[in-house]
N, C-alpha and C positions, 0 to 999 in steps of 0.2 A: 418608439417601438413599445407596444403594450406588452404586459406579461403574458406568457403562454402557459397552457396546460401541458406539462411534460410527463410522459411515462418513461420510467427507467426500468428496464427488464434485466434481471440478474438470475444466474443459476441458483444462488444461495443468498441468505440475508446479508446485508452489508452493515446493519446496525443491530447490536453493538459491534463495532469494528474490532476484530481480534487479530487481524493480519494486515500486512502492509497494503495489499491490494484493496482490502475493504476500507482502510483508512483513506486511500485516495478516492475510491468510489463515493464514500459517504461525504468526503470533503467536496467533491465535485457537485454532488446533489445539493449540499448545503449552500454552496456558492451560487448555484442557479436560483435558489430561493432568495438569497441576499440580493440578487440582481433583479428581483421583482417577479419571478416566475413561480408557478405552483408545481410541485413535483410529487408524483406517486411512484413509489418503488414497488415493483411486482417481482416476487421471487418464485422460482419453480420448485423449491424444496426448502426445508428448514434444517436446523441443527438437531442433533440427537435429543437434546433436552426438550426441544419444541414438541416432538412427537410423544414424549412422555407426559407432557402436561396439557396438550390440546389435541383436538381433532378438527378436521375440515380446513380451517384457516386461522391465522392470527392477523388481526389488523391493529396497527399501532400508529398513533399520532406522535411523531417524533419531535415536531416543532410546528409552529404556525406555518402552514403552506407546505409541510413535508410529512408524508405518511408512508408506511411500509405495509404491504399486504403479502403475507407468506402463505403460499398454497401448500397445505400439508397432505396432499394426495399421497396415499401410502404406496401406490405403484411407482410414483416419481421418487419417493424416498428410497424404495428398494433399488431402483435403477441407480440412483445417486451413490448409495453405499457400495453397490457392486462395482461401478466404474472406478470409484476411489480405490477400492482394494486391488483392482487391476492396474492401477497407476495410469488410468486413462482420463482425459478431459471429458466433460459431459457431452459426448457426441450424441447421446440419446436425446438430449434437449434440442440439439441442432436438427436431428432427423424429424422430431415431432413438429418443430416450428416450420421447417421447410415444407412439410405436407399440410400444415394448417390444423394439426391434431392437437388443439389446445382447449383449455376450459373456457366456458362461456364468459366467465368473469374477466379473463384476459381479453377476449374479443371486445367486451363492452369498454374496457379500459382503453384499448387502442382506438375505438371509435370516438371516445371522448377526448383523446389527446390531439394536440396540435403538432407535436413533435415526439418521436420515439427515440430514446437512447438505448442502445444495446450494450450491456456490460460485457465486452469481449465478443469474438465472432461466433460463439456458441448460440447466442440469442439472435438467430437469423430472422430476417424479415418474413412475415407471413405472406402467402400468396393471395391472389384475388384482390378484392377491394382494399384490403389492408395495406397492400404494397403501394397504394397511392399516397400514403402518408410519408413525410420525410423521415427516413430511418438513418440515424447517425450512430456509428460504432465508437465506443470508448476502448481504445487499445491500452493494454498495460505492459506489453513487451511483444517481441516476436516469439510467440509461444513455442513454435516448433524448434527454434534454436535452443531455447531453454531445455526442452525435453531431450534434445540430443546430448546435453551435458549430464543428464540424470542417469539413474540406474537402468538396467536393461529393460525392466518392465515399463519404463516410461519411454525409452528410446524406440521401442517397437511401434509406438504410435506417432512418432515424429513426422513420418511421411504423410500420414492422413491429415495431421494438423497443418502441415505445410500447404496441402491442397485447399483446405478450408480457408486459411489465411490469404493464400494467393488469389482466391476468387472473391474475397471480401469487397474489393473496390467495385466489382461489377454488381454487387448486391445492395450496397449502401449508398445513400445520397452523399455521404461524406464520412470521414474518419478523423477522430481526434487522437493524435499520437502522444506518446510519453517522452520519447527521445528522438534524436535525429536518425537513429538506427531504424526504428519501426516506421518513422515518417518516410525515409527513403525506400524501404521495402514496399510500402503500399503505393507510393508514387510510381515505382518501377513496374508495378502490376496493374496500374490504372491505364488500360488501353485507350480510353477516351480522353485522358489527360484533363478531366473536368473537375477533379477534386482539389481542394485546398490543403487538406491534412494539416491543420494547425497543431501546434504542440502545447499541451498542458502537462507540465511535469508533475512530480510527486509532491506538489505543494500541500500546505496544510492551512487550516483556518487560523489566522493570526490572532483572532479573538479568543480562541480556545487554548492555544499553546502559549501560556504566559507563566513565568516563574511564580511559585506560590511559597513564600518564605515560611509560613506556618506549617505547610505540608513537608517542607524540607526537614524541619525539626522533628515532626511526628514520625516520618518514615525512618530517619536515622536512629531515633530512640527505639523504635519498634524492632529494628534489626541489629541493635547493639553497635552502631557505628559512631565513633567519637567525633567531636567537632573538628579535631585537628587532622582527621584522616581525609585523604583525597579519594573521592569516589569517581571511578570511571564506569560508565554504564553502557551495556550493549543490549539492545532490544531486538526482538524478532520472533517470528512465528516458526512453527516446526516445518521448515522448508530446507531442502538439502544444502544450499549455500550457507544458510545460517547455522545448520548443524555442524558443517565443516569448520566454520569460524569458531564455534564454541569449543570444538575439540582442539583447535590450534591454541585458543586462549588458555585452556586448562593445561595443555602441555607446556606452554610458556610459563605459566604461573608455578607449575611444579619445578621447572628448571631454575627459575629465578626467585624461589620462595624467600630466601634470606634477604635478597636485595629489595623485594617488595615490602617485606616486613620492616626493614630499616627505614624506608621512606614513607611508611604509613600509607600505603596505597591499597585500596580495595577495588575489586572488579565486580560489578553487579550485573547479573544476567537476568533479564526480565522478559517475560512473554512465554508463549507455548513452546518455544525452542527448548525450554527446560521442562521436561514432563514430571519430574519429581524434585521438589526443593532440596538443596544440599548446601553444605558449607565445606570448602576444601582449601585450606590455607587462605590466600588472599581472595579467593573466588567465592562469591555468595550467589547461588542460583535460586532465585525467587520463584520463577515459574509464572503462570498466568495470573494477571491482576485485573481488577475491575476497571481501573483507570490508570493510564500511563503517566499523565502529567505530574501527579505527586512524586513518582519515582524519578522522573526527569528533574524535578525540582530539588531532589536530594543529591543529585550528582554534581560533580565539578567539571566533568568533561564527557563528551559522547564518543563512543568507540565504534568503528565499522571496519574490521579487518577482512571483509569477505574477498574472495578471489575468484568466484565463479557466479554465474547467473546471467540474467538478461534484463533489459529495461533499466530502471533506476531504483535505488533503495529509499523508501519513505522515511526510514529512520534518520537519514541525513537531513531531511527537511524539518523533522521534528526537533532534532538537535539545534538546527539553525534558529527556528522560531523560539526555542527556549533560551537562546543567547548562550549556548554552551560552546566552549572551544571544542574542536573536533580533532580526533586522531583517526586517520583512515588510510587505507591503501589507495593508490591511484585508481584501481579498479572500483573500489567502494565509492569513490567520488564521481563515477561516471554519471552522466545525466544531469550534472550540475555545472555551474560556471566557476566553481571554486578552484583557486590556484594553490598548489602545494607551497608551503612555507610562507605564503601570504595570507591565505584564508583558513588553512588547516595544517596540522602537524602530520606529515606523511609517515607511514610505518610499513613494515613488511607483514604478511599474514602471520608469521610465526616469530616475529621479533618486534616487541613494542618498546624496548629499552630506551632508545634515543628519544622517542616522542614522550615517554613518561618522564624521563629526566628533564626534558625541556619544560614540561608541565610543572614539575616540582620547583624549578628555578625561579618561577615568578609567583607573586602573591595572588591568591584567588581573586581579590578585587581587581587586579590588573587583567586577569583572564576574563572576568565578567564584562569589563569595559571592552575588551577585544571582541568578545562574542556579540556585543551590541553593535560594534562597528561593522562586523562581517554581515550581520543581519540587515543593517541599514543599506549596505552596498548591494545586497542580493535580494532584497525583499520583493522587487517586482517580478522575479522569477520563482519565488518561493511562496508568496501569498496566493492561495488558491483562488480567492475572489478576483484578484487582479488578472491572474492567468486565464481564468474562465472568461472574464469580460473581454479580454483581447482575442480569445479563440472564437467566441460567438460573433464578433465583428467580421470574421472571415467566412462564416457559414451562411449560405444562401437562405436557409430556413429561418434565420433570425434577422434578416435584413428587411 
């Protein structure tokens, strides 16, 4: 099978990746390139800083065979901002694409592509001659179920989102799922029963997520963390389940402040889930960082105490690839094959004591060896390149 020209359409830029969904999308695109294909990412809008520094578009060569074109149409930017403030998904993009009201640049990109990947159901196949291309949807979760768990301004859109997701099997040539939950949902709504719906979990590029000893020393020194302190890291974007988890972590740390201090445990919060950096007892909120791997290198364990959401958490796969022992709720471990007490230390959302105590009872070198063993056992499900390779083998467009 020769390499294909692939167009990857997204509502917003996926590089640089600042949230879990973007990490998965970018990892998926990078995996396609590693497997011999050429990928062009086309985004319908940019980030706020993009509009301040550019007009028209931004074209970036992210790597050989991988580029990103960001359309900075001001009307699209206004729609994107409005819908975000309303707590609504980018339905505006869905409507424009369903009617074929898109820029000439996107039309040319579709014409040049052998296969089109849509990042979530908002990037609907265009009508007319464009519909003759194989369009494949990359699912990140069952979005409407996630919206039903959110605040009222998101819940009011759940019905609309369910209708869009329910009709996706009729619009796309196939769908790539993230968990068995969305796989089953899309199979149940495939009236023709023609789709395979392979699963590509929230894997990461194993060549990128590698421990960096020199960065461990630098990050610890930068934040005043001593060599003998155990650092447990929680990473995440400003997403409701992550915000709830941070609140639970802070309440726990306040309640067990003396216990954590005696055991020299620090909890590091990294990502946009922290809007303003802070230090509060054992908890250090860093906020958004340019690269996550140095902070993961500085940690002794990964933490995921989330108790709500949909799909799977990318942070779990980042921890695995970094060979970190993991402390997680059983809900946080969903979408993985990890077994509690065998592959990770289970915890409750608001009680980390037993897991942290177990972490402290073994030497860090022992835990590093444990992390290596867990990664080795689960690599085939966590390495994005291998997961994408297996999924493509099931898709008619790549046979």
